C-alpha positions in Angstrom: 35.7 -24.6 5.2 32.5 -24.2 3.0 34.4 -24.2 -0.3 34.2 -20.4 -0.5 37.0 -18.4 -2.1 39.5 -16.7 0.2 38.3 -13.2 -0.8 34.6 -13.8 0.1 34.8 -11.2 2.9 35.5 -8.5 0.4 32.5 -9.6 -1.7 30.3 -9.4 1.4 31.7 -6.0 2.3 31.0 -4.8 -1.3 27.5 -6.1 -1.1 26.8 -4.5 2.2 28.2 -1.1 1.1 26.1 -1.2 -2.0 23.0 -1.8 0.1 23.9 1.2 2.3 24.4 3.4 -0.7 21.0 2.4 -2.1 19.4 3.1 1.3 21.0 6.5 1.5 19.9 7.4 -2.0 16.3 6.5 -1.2 16.5 8.7 1.9 17.9 11.6 -0.2 15.1 11.3 -2.7 12.5 12.9 -0.5 13.9 15.7 1.7 12.2 17.1 4.8 11.3 20.2 2.8 9.3 18.1 0.3 7.4 16.3 3.1 6.0 19.5 4.6 2.4 20.0 3.6 2.3 21.9 0.3 -1.0 21.4 -1.4 0.4 21.9 -4.9 3.4 19.7 -4.5 1.4 16.9 -2.8 -1.2 17.1 -5.5 1.4 16.9 -8.2 3.4 14.1 -6.6 0.4 12.0 -5.3 -1.8 12.7 -8.3 -0.8 9.6 -10.3 -1.4 7.3 -7.3 -4.7 8.8 -6.5 -5.8 8.6 -10.1 -4.7 4.9 -10.2 -6.9 4.2 -7.1 -9.9 5.8 -8.8 -9.3 3.8 -11.9 -8.8 0.4 -10.3 -11.1 0.5 -7.3 -14.5 -0.5 -8.5 -17.2 0.4 -6.0 -19.7 -2.0 -7.6 -17.4 -5.0 -7.0 -16.7 -3.7 -3.5 -20.4 -3.5 -2.7 -21.2 -6.9 -4.2 -19.5 -8.8 -1.4 -22.2 -9.3 1.2 -21.3 -10.3 4.7 -23.7 -12.9 6.0 -23.7 -15.9 8.3 -25.1 -18.3 5.7 -21.8 -18.4 3.8 -19.8 -19.1 7.0 -21.9 -22.2 7.6 -21.4 -23.6 4.2 -20.5 -27.3 4.3 -17.5 -27.0 2.0 -14.4 -25.6 3.7 -13.1 -24.2 0.4 -16.2 -22.1 0.1 -15.8 -20.9 3.7 -12.2 -20.0 3.0 -13.0 -18.1 -0.2 -15.8 -16.2 1.6 -13.6 -15.3 4.6 -11.0 -14.1 2.1 -13.6 -12.0 0.4 -14.7 -10.4 3.6 -11.0 -9.7 4.6 -10.3 -8.0 1.2 -13.5 -6.0 1.5 -12.4 -4.7 4.9 -8.9 -3.8 3.6 -10.4 -2.1 0.5 -12.7 -0.1 2.8 -9.8 1.0 5.0 -7.6 2.1 2.0 -10.6 3.8 0.3 -11.2 5.8 3.5 -7.5 6.8 3.6 -7.3 7.8 0.0 -10.7 9.6 0.1 -9.5 11.6 3.2 -6.2 12.5 1.4 -8.1 13.7 -1.7 -10.4 15.8 0.5 -7.4 17.4 2.2 -5.8 18.2 -1.2 -9.1 19.7 -2.4 -9.3 21.8 0.8 -12.5 20.3 2.1 -11.0 18.4 5.1 -8.3 19.2 7.7 -4.9 17.5 7.6 -4.7 15.1 10.5 -1.6 13.3 11.8 -2.9 10.0 10.4 -3.4 11.5 6.9 0.0 13.2 7.0 1.7 9.9 8.1 0.1 8.0 5.2 0.8 10.7 2.7 4.4 11.0 3.8 4.9 7.2 3.3 3.3 7.5 -0.2 5.5 10.5 -1.0 8.5 8.3 -0.1 7.1 5.7 -2.5 6.4 3.1 0.2 3.2 1.5 1.5 1.9 3.2 4.6 2.4 1.1 7.7 -1.3 1.1 8.6 -2.0 -0.5 5.2 0.8 -3.0 5.5 -0.5 -4.2 8.8 -3.7 -5.2 7.1 -2.1 -7.0 4.2 1.5 -7.6 3.2 2.0 -7.1 -0.5 4.5 -5.5 -2.8 6.6 -2.7 -1.5 5.7 -0.2 -4.2 2.3 1.5 -3.4 1.1 1.4 -7.1 1.8 -2.3 -7.3 0.3 -2.9 -3.8 -3.0 -1.1 -4.9 -3.1 -3.0 -8.2 -2.6 -6.4 -6.6 -5.1 -5.8 -3.9 -7.8 -4.6 -6.3 -7.1 -7.5 -8.6 -7.4 -9.9 -5.7 -10.7 -8.4 -4.8 -12.1 -8.6 -8.3 -10.9 -12.2 -8.7 -12.6 -13.3 -5.5 -16.0 -12.0 -6.4 
């Protein structure tokens, strides 16, 4: 009817089965044993991500965005849009910084593990962006890429 070959159903089944296999492999990558809190394992597995955050997150850029009413009343709508985008990125960066700082404190032993921190760390251990972060900004699926793109966006807006 649509000019498709007669064996298209087999191709669709093959594609679907490949997707299922990829999904199962990703589930198998991190077992329940690895997700339990083990300070040494978490430090080892999350270390590169936490180091990346410390390298790309620039506090001076973050602090340079000032929230004021004057910019919102600017006559140019483009200026208003850019300013509102800067404020939004600043709020997201603050939220992510708070999450990562809490996680670092837990790994250093100076803060207690809370369900929120455990949920975010579990997502990061599974190599996915935590849901709380994704609700704020939809970016790449890989946490390292997500952090890089968000920080790059913040730097470019200033």
